[in-house]
N, C-alpha and C positions, 0 to 999 in steps of 0.2 A: 373044551372050547367054551362051554358055558361059564366055567370058572374064570377064564381069561376075560370074558365080557364083563363079569361082575367086578373084577379088579379094575378094569378101565373106568367103569362108572364110578367106583369109589374114589379113584384118583381125581377124576374130573370134578366130582362134587367137592372134594377137599380144596382144589385150586380155586373154584368159584367162591367158596366161603372165605378163603384167605384174601382174595382180591377185593371182596366186598368189605372186609374188615379194614383193609388198607385205605380204601376210599373213604370210609366213615371217619377216619382220623385226620383227613386233610383239613377240614374246616376248623377242627379244634387246634391244630398246630399253628394255623395262621390267624389265630384270634388276636384281638387288640392287645391283650395282656402279654402275649408271647413275643410280639414283634412290633417295633415302632419305627416309622420313617424318620423320626427326629434323630435316632441314633445314626442313621446314614447321613443325614444332612449335617451332622456335627463333625463329619470327617473333614480333614484339611482340604480335600479337593473341592469342597463346596463352600469353603470359607470366603473366597474372593468374590463370588457372585451372589452371596447371601443377601447383601443389601440391595443390589441392583436387580435381582430376579426373585421377587417375593413369591410366596405360594399363592395359588389361585384364591384361596379362602382368606388371604390377608386383606383387610379393609383399608390398610394404610399404603396401598400400592401407589408409588409416586406417579404423577401424570406424565412426566417426561423422564428420559434417560439419556445421558450424555456419555459417549464412548470416545476416549482419546486413543487414537491408533498409534500407540507406542508401547513397547513391551515393558512389563514390570520387572523390577530387580529380583533375582532369586535369593539374595542375601538378606531377606527381611523375615523376622521371626513371625510365628503363627499369629500371635495376638497383637502385632503392631500393624500400623497402617501401611498400605502398599507404597512403594517409592518407584518413580519412573524417571529415567534419565533422558534429557533432551539436549540436542546440539544447538548452540547459539545461531540464530538466524535461519535455521532450517524450518521448512513448512511441515506442520503436523496436522493431520485431519482430526476434527472433533465431529462425530456424527450426532446430530440432533434427532432423537427418536421419540415418536409419540407412543407413550406407554399406557394410554388410557384404555379402560374397558368401555363397553357400550354403556352410555349414560353417565360416564364420569366427566365432571367439569363441562357440562353441556354449553355453558355460556361462551366457550372459546371455539366451539365447533363452527367451521366455516369462516373463522376470523384469524387475523394475524396476531402473533404475540411478539413481545420484545424481549430480547435476551441481552444481558451485559456480561461480557467475558472480562475477567480481571486476572492479573498476575499479582499476588499479594504475598506478604511474608508469612511463613509458617510459625516461626518462633514468636511467642507472646512479647518478648522483650523488644524485638524489632517492630512489632505492630504498634507499640506505644510511640515509637519514634519514626513512624513510617514517613511522615511529611518531611522531616529533616533528612532522612536517608534518601528519599527520592529527589529532593532539591539538590543534595550533594551530587547525586548521579547526573542530574540534569546539567549542572555546571561543568562537570567533567566530560560530558558527551553532548555538547550543544547541538540542537536540531534533531537528536535521535529520540525514538520512543522505546519504552520497555516492551510494549506489545503492539503488534500489527497483524492485520489480516492479509493473507495472500489472496487478493481479490480475484485474479483470473482463475484460480483453482477452486474457489468456493462455489457452491451450488445452492440455489434456493434462497439466498439472502438478499434483502433489499434495504434501501434507506440506511446504508452504513454511515455511522457518524463517530467522530472522535472529538474529544475535548482537549484542547491544548493544555489545560490545567491538570488533566489526569492522563499522564503518559502511559499508565499501566492498565488502561481500560478502553474497550471499544464496544459499541452497541449496534444492534441491527434488528430488523423485523424479519419474521419468517412464518411460513404457513405449516402448522403441524401435519396437515394432511398430505404434504408433498415431501419428497426427498430433500433433505437439507444437510449439507456438510460445510463446515467452515474450516479453513486452514489457517492456523495461528503461527506466528513467528515471535519467539522471545529473544530479545536482543541483549538482555543483561545476563551475566553469568554469576553463579553462586558465590564465587570468591570476591566479587567486587564489593560485597557488603561485609567482608570479614576484616577485622583489624590486622594490619600488616605488622608482624612481630619478627618471626624467625624464618619465614618462607615455608611453602608447602602447607598453608593453612587449609583447614577443612571448610568447604563452602557451605553456606547457609541454605536450607531448603526453602522452596517457594510453594505456593499453592496456586493451581489454576481453578478458579471458581466461576461458575455460570449461574446467574440469577435471571429468572424468567418472570415477566409480568404480563398481565392482561389489561384490557382497557376498562376504565371505570365508566360511570354514567356520563361523564363529560368528554369521553373519548381519549383521555390521557392514559398512558401505560404506567400506572402507579400501583395497581393491585397485584401484590406478590402471589405467585403461583407455586414456584418450585426453585430450590437452590441445591447445587451439588458441587463437590470439589474433589481434587486429588492432590497428593504431594509430589513435587517434582524437584529435581536438581538440574541446573543448566550448566553445560560445559562448553568450552571452546569447540569450534568445528572438529568433528571426529572424536572428541573427548568422550561423549556419551557412549559411543560404540566400544571404545577401549575399556571404559569402566564396566559396561555390561559384560564384556568378555572376561575381565578380571574377576568379577563376582561369580561368573559361571565356573571358571577354573577353580576358584576357592571352594565352591560347593562340591565339585567333583572329587576333591581331595578328602572331604569329610566322610565319616562312616555312615552307614545306612541309618543307624540309630540317631546320629546327630542331624541328618537331613530331615528327619521327621519333625524337627522343631522349627523348620523354616517353610515358608510358603513356596509353592512352585511358581515359576515365572510364566506369566500369561502374555500372549501376543498383543493384547489390548488392555487398556486400563479403564475400568468402569468408575465413573465419578460417583462418590458416595454422597448421600443426602447430608445437608448441613444447614445451619442457620443463614439467613440472608445477610449479605455484607452490609454493614451500616453505611448509609449514603451520607457523605459529608458535604456534598456539593449540590446546590439546587439545580445544577445543569442537567442532572439525570432524573430529577423529580417530576419533570413534566415532559410531555411529548413534544411540546412546541419548542423549537430550537432557540436557545438563548443566544446572547451576543457572542459567547465563546465557542459555540459549536460550529463546526465546519464540515463540509463533505470532504471525503478523501478519494483519491484515485478517480478523478472525474471521467476518465475514459471508459469506465465500466458501464455496460449497457443496462444493468438490472436496476439502476436507481437514477434519481434526478441528476442531470448533468449540469454543472455550473456553467453560467454564461460567460465562459472564459474567452470566447471568440466574438462577443458582442462589444460594440463600442460603448464607452461610458459617456453619458450625457454631460459629464463634467468637462469634457475636452472637445466636444463636437462644435465646430464652427468658431472656436475661440482663437483668434489670430494671435493673441499675446502669449498663448501657452507654447511651450517648447514642443518640438515634433515628437513623433512616436519613437524615434531612435535616440532620444535624449538619454544621457547616462546619469545614474543616481550617484550623488556625491557623498562621501563619508560624513560630511558636515551637515547633511540633511536632518532636519528635526523629525519628530514622529509624525507631525501633521504633513510635512513635505513628503515624507516617505509614503504616507497613505495616498496623497495626490499622485505621486509617481506610479504607484501600483494601479490606480484607476486609469491613468493615461496609457499605461502599457497593457491594458485589457486583462488585469489580474483582479477584477472586481470580487470574484468569489473567494479570494484568499486574503482580501484586505482585513477581514475580521481576525483571521489567524495571526496576522502580523500587527495587531492593534498597537502594541507597545514597543515596536521595533523602530529604532532610528536608522538612518542610512548606514552608519557604521555597523550596527547589529546585523543588518540584512547582508551587508557585503562580507561579513565574517563567515557566513554559511558556505559550506563546500557544495560541490555538485551533487555528491551523494546525500548530503543533508536535504537539499531541495527536492530531490527525487523521492526521498523518504516522506517528506511532508506533503508534497503536492502531487505525487504520482509521476510516472516516467515522462509523459507528454508535457504537462505544464511545468514540471520540475526542470526539465532541460531548457524549455523556453525561457523560464525565469532566470536560470543561470546565464544563458546567452545574453539576456537583456541587461543583467547586472554587470557582466564583463564585456559589454558591447564594445567592439573595436570597429573602426571604419573599414569597410570592405575595400580591399585594394582594387583600384580600377584596372580594367584590362588595357586601357590605353589613355595616355595623358598627352594633350596638345596645349600649346600656349598661343594665344591670339591677342593681337594688339590692333586697335582701331587706327586705320590709316589717317594721317594728318593731312590737312589741305596743302601744307607747304612743308618743305624739308627734304632735301635731296637724299638724306640718309634712309628715308623710308620707301624709296622707290623699289628697293629689292629687299626681300626678307633676310635679315642677318642670320648668319650661321650661329647655332647655339654655342655659347661660350666664347664668341669672338665679337670684337667691336665694342663701341661705347653705346649702351642702350639706356643710359640714365634718364634720358628724356622720354622714353617709351614705357608705358604701363601695360603689362601683359596680364591677361586673364587666363587662369588655368581651367581647362575644360577636362573633366574626368569622365570617362566613358565606361559604364558598366556593361553596356551592350554596344558592340561595334557595328552600328547601323547608321545610315544617313539621317533617319528621322530623329535620333537622339542628338546628333550633332546640331541639327537645325534647332531643336527645342532648347538646347543649352546655350547656343549662341544668342538666341532671342532673349533668354533670361539674363545672360551676362551683360549684354549691351543694351538692355531695356528697349528691345525692338518688338512691336506687336507681331506675334507669331502668325496671325492670319494674313498679314500683309506680305509675308515672304513667299515669293512664287517658286524660285529655284535657288539652289546653292551650287556654285561652281568652284572648281579648283583651277587656278591658273597653271597651265602646263608650259611645255617648251614653246618658244617663239610667241608666247603670250596667248596661246589658245585657251579656251574655256572648256574644261572637262566637267561634265555633269557629275555631281557628287552622288555616287551610288554606294550601296553596301560594300561592293567589292573594292571600290576606291578607298573607303574608310578602313577596311580590313588590311589594306596595304600601306597605311600610314605608318611611319616610323615613330616609335614611342618618343615623347617629348620633342616633337617637331614644332617649329615656330611658324606662324602665319600672320599676315596682315589682313585685317577685316575691312573690306570696302563694299559699298552699296551702289547699285546702278538701277535707275528707274526702268521699269518694265516697258516694253514697246507699246503696249496698249494703254499705258498710263495708269494702270491699276496695280498698285503694289510695287515691289522692287525685287531685284536679285541680289544675292550676296556672293562676293567673289573672295576666295581665300587665296592670297598671293604668297 
């Protein structure tokens, strides 16, 4: 029994010794020389997020991060830049994230910053001829923009502005401390800038670039803070989905060894840091809006609403000006077109159409005007340009009774008899009420409205029927009447009798 106890003690002592020895080697195995996190970060899975998610010890951590909510292509090699496919005209979210640590860029804390989003060319060759390329696109797509913001879906953006001279850019203010997301729509497709030769041409890649600025000492947003961009290709609607599916199927057919040479597809695209886009127009160099800048989508509540419903002082009280329902003529000059816009209460868009003549404005389609002015004012402007006289609900013809002439004792039937000596006035009623008949009779026959006491219609056997709304509603369209006046019994004013 004693021998058994001694054997147990020896085994226990040996196990303790072996366990202590194993623990003593743990620190040595995990030494800095034996294992490095840089080897792990070099793996392909971390390649995509390397630039957007720097290490905590990296002093060059960008102050902001922009995430495009669209999947990257799986058919991009490891060391190439990611590529994202977008559908033409579809809204895609860009999340504007505050990436600062405590104490980083303190001068923008609690303040707004300005960001400019652009769609630009990726190829250097096209960048050199960007102006000519965009001008050609502009002429082939009049009234369209390359880039728009989906205002109703965007969150946290204010003071949205576009420049008619820069169809591929939009700017806005936002608060980094609040949740901010903008939804962009790209209206050009990649093959529009490819020379047409044999068909099936490969589309050119674009870049979505975001440049962010802070205020300087004068309050202008000109101090550059951060820029980032990503590579995209734009397809016709549903084309991006088909291209993504095709790339995925191609990768599935490759061997495991070949797949290691390609980046995995990510659900979102992180914009990589880049140099700021060179500003070629002074319109974006200052926060104060220049003559070319205009607000867009005026119905949105998060920024200043143009005074589209206010009357212009240029036409108030001017009896010589045409009415509010006047129609713009194709022959109108630029100056006459501007005056027409002011009279039609489109003051906030007069700057946008500074160089438009009447013919230029009339060429724009309903979709063009909605794209430029937003749904509410775009439809209103379209209706004003194509204004047609509203068809009246009822038309009657009235002739003033002559003091002599037996032919006028009885109202002639429409289309019968000789009425060459009678001049009839057409009364068009938009509302079938007695008050409108009275008002238009007074206007047609130059009778003071306040002196008209009652209006009667002569009935059977010569009785006088008071003209009520029900009587007017039972008028036959294009009826003919004689207009006669009778002094009132009290001597004040007169009555009108329609015979």
